[in-house]
C-alpha positions in Angstrom: 147.5 81.2 160.3 151.2 82.9 161.3 153.0 85.7 160.5 156.5 85.8 159.2 159.1 88.6 158.7 161.3 89.3 156.1 164.6 91.5 156.4 164.6 92.6 152.1 167.5 94.0 150.2 167.6 94.9 146.7 169.0 97.0 144.0 166.7 99.4 143.4 167.5 100.5 139.4 165.0 98.6 137.9 161.9 99.2 139.9 159.3 102.0 140.3 160.3 102.5 144.4 158.5 99.6 147.2 154.8 100.5 146.8 152.4 99.2 144.1 151.7 101.5 141.5 150.2 101.9 137.8 153.5 102.9 136.1 155.8 100.4 136.6 157.1 96.9 138.5 157.6 97.3 142.3 159.3 95.3 144.8 156.4 94.6 146.6 154.9 93.7 143.7 157.3 90.8 143.6 157.2 89.6 146.6 153.8 89.3 146.7 153.9 87.3 143.4 156.4 85.2 144.6 155.6 84.4 148.1 151.7 83.8 146.4 153.3 81.3 144.1 155.0 79.2 147.0 152.7 79.3 149.4 149.4 78.6 147.4 147.6 81.2 148.7 146.6 85.0 148.4 149.8 86.5 149.8 149.8 90.4 150.6 153.3 91.9 152.3 153.2 94.8 154.5 156.4 96.7 154.0 158.2 99.4 157.0 159.2 102.1 154.4 158.3 102.8 151.1 161.3 103.3 149.2 161.0 105.7 146.3 162.1 104.6 142.3 165.4 103.9 141.8 166.3 103.7 145.7 168.2 100.9 147.2 167.7 98.6 150.3 170.3 96.1 152.2 167.7 96.0 155.4 164.2 96.9 154.3 161.6 94.9 156.7 158.0 93.1 155.8 155.8 91.1 157.1 152.8 88.7 155.9 150.0 86.1 157.0 150.3 82.7 155.9 148.8 79.5 156.2 151.9 77.8 155.0 153.7 74.9 156.8 157.1 76.1 155.7 158.9 77.5 159.0 159.3 81.1 159.3 163.1 80.7 159.2 163.2 78.8 156.0 161.2 81.8 153.9 164.3 83.3 153.5 165.8 80.1 151.2 162.6 78.9 149.3 162.0 83.1 148.3 165.8 83.4 147.2 165.3 80.3 144.8 162.5 82.3 142.7 163.0 85.7 143.6 165.3 87.9 140.4 169.2 88.2 141.3 168.4 92.1 142.2 166.3 91.1 144.9 167.6 88.5 147.9 165.7 88.0 151.8 168.9 88.6 154.1 167.1 86.2 156.6 163.0 85.6 157.8 161.4 84.7 161.1 158.0 84.3 162.8 157.1 87.3 164.9 153.8 87.4 166.7 150.5 88.1 164.9 149.8 91.5 166.1 153.1 92.5 165.1 153.4 95.9 162.4 156.5 96.7 161.1 155.4 100.4 160.9 153.9 100.5 164.3 156.9 99.5 166.0 159.9 102.1 167.6 162.6 101.6 165.2 165.8 103.3 164.4 166.4 103.5 160.3 169.9 104.1 158.7 170.3 105.5 155.4 173.5 106.3 153.6 173.7 108.5 150.5 176.5 108.6 148.5 178.4 111.1 146.0 180.9 110.7 143.7 183.0 113.7 143.7 185.7 113.8 140.6 186.1 115.7 137.4 185.0 112.7 135.1 182.0 110.5 135.6 182.6 106.3 136.3 180.0 104.8 134.2 180.4 101.5 136.6 178.8 103.8 139.5 176.8 105.9 138.0 173.7 103.9 139.7 174.7 104.1 142.7 176.0 107.3 143.2 175.2 111.2 142.9 178.2 112.6 140.3 179.3 115.9 141.5 181.5 117.8 139.3 182.8 121.0 141.5 185.0 120.3 144.8 183.3 119.6 147.7 184.0 120.4 151.2 183.4 118.1 153.6 184.1 119.3 157.1 181.6 122.4 155.9 179.4 119.7 155.3 179.7 118.0 158.7 179.4 121.8 160.1 176.3 122.0 158.6 174.8 119.0 159.2 175.5 119.1 163.0 172.3 121.5 162.8 170.3 118.8 161.8 171.1 116.6 164.8 168.5 116.1 167.7 164.9 116.9 167.6 163.9 119.2 165.4 160.2 120.0 163.2 161.7 119.0 159.5 159.0 120.5 157.7 161.6 122.4 155.5 163.4 119.2 154.6 160.2 116.8 153.3 157.9 116.8 150.4 154.5 117.6 151.8 152.3 114.7 152.4 149.1 115.2 154.1 148.8 112.3 156.0 151.8 113.2 157.9 150.2 113.7 161.5 153.7 115.5 163.2 157.3 116.7 160.9 159.2 116.5 164.1 161.6 113.8 164.1 164.8 112.9 165.7 168.3 112.3 164.2 170.9 110.0 166.0 173.2 110.4 163.8 174.6 112.8 160.7 178.3 111.9 159.6 180.0 113.0 156.2 182.9 111.2 155.2 185.1 110.8 152.2 186.5 107.4 150.8 188.6 108.6 148.1 186.0 110.3 145.3 183.2 109.2 147.2 181.8 110.9 149.9 179.4 108.9 152.3 176.7 110.5 154.4 175.9 108.2 157.0 172.5 109.5 158.3 170.5 107.2 161.5 167.0 108.5 163.2 163.8 107.9 164.7 162.0 107.9 161.8 162.5 109.9 158.6 159.3 112.0 156.2 158.9 111.8 152.3 162.0 112.8 150.8 163.8 114.5 154.0 167.2 112.6 153.2 167.5 113.1 150.0 166.6 117.0 150.8 168.9 117.1 153.4 171.6 115.2 151.0 170.9 118.2 148.0 171.2 120.5 150.8 174.3 119.4 151.6 175.8 119.2 148.4 175.2 122.8 148.1 177.1 123.6 151.3 179.9 121.4 149.7 180.3 123.3 146.7 180.1 126.5 148.1 176.5 127.8 147.1 175.1 127.6 150.7 177.4 128.7 153.6 176.9 125.9 156.8 174.7 128.2 159.0 172.0 128.6 156.3 171.1 125.5 157.4 170.4 126.0 160.6 168.3 129.3 159.2 166.4 126.8 156.7 165.6 124.0 159.6 163.4 127.8 161.8 162.0 128.6 158.7 160.0 125.9 158.4 159.4 126.4 155.0 160.3 123.5 152.2 161.2 126.5 149.6 163.9 127.5 152.2 165.6 124.3 151.8 167.9 123.0 149.2 167.0 120.4 146.1 166.1 116.9 146.4 168.7 114.9 145.4 169.0 112.0 143.3 167.5 108.6 144.0 170.3 106.0 143.1 172.8 107.7 145.7 170.2 106.7 148.5 170.6 103.5 149.8 168.6 102.0 153.4 171.0 100.2 155.5 169.3 99.0 158.4 165.6 99.2 160.1 166.3 98.3 164.1 163.6 97.4 166.6 164.9 98.2 169.8 162.4 96.3 171.7 161.8 93.5 170.4 165.1 92.3 169.1 
């Protein structure tokens, strides 16, 4: 028996998120089914990040245990021949049997994209959040700066009872404009449920003038979800990378 790690990318448009559930097909379900057929044994993957319905990923991570004789690095190619076109394994390798994707020191990177123009672009509707009103990137960055560092992000998460602490550390939070797209890039040691989307929704309101940048500092200090802005839609969000500094 060995443990294999997968680096998974997917277009989340047609999936109900990562985790198996009753209301529709998920990334985890497709991986389990495909691996079970490939290995001819029951397989259940363990994912590093349970992305929501409609959210995309360039580098989510999962592991599974198998007695298959297929080398760890070959699972990438074997799976990509069987998976649907909107899911691809970028690489695979064998890891120690006790290696767990959620119980390691990690650095996670997400990006959220706003499409800021007067008329929607249908070709980008699945990967950006359309905002009609002009957005001030400089003010968004001023507001974002208050969130960098280690803080209690209770105001910026949807409550979940199993979370032991709402303290997280953000290493980087930057806003850049590329034509009519504003890209928010956020990197940290972990994120709470809906945290990135709530930050994106809050900064969008700063950009359109509904909030002043200084109000974000007050929101953070309030430790009250009702004080922060709305949760931005899922399609603008992409999990870019999960890095494991201690093992890579």
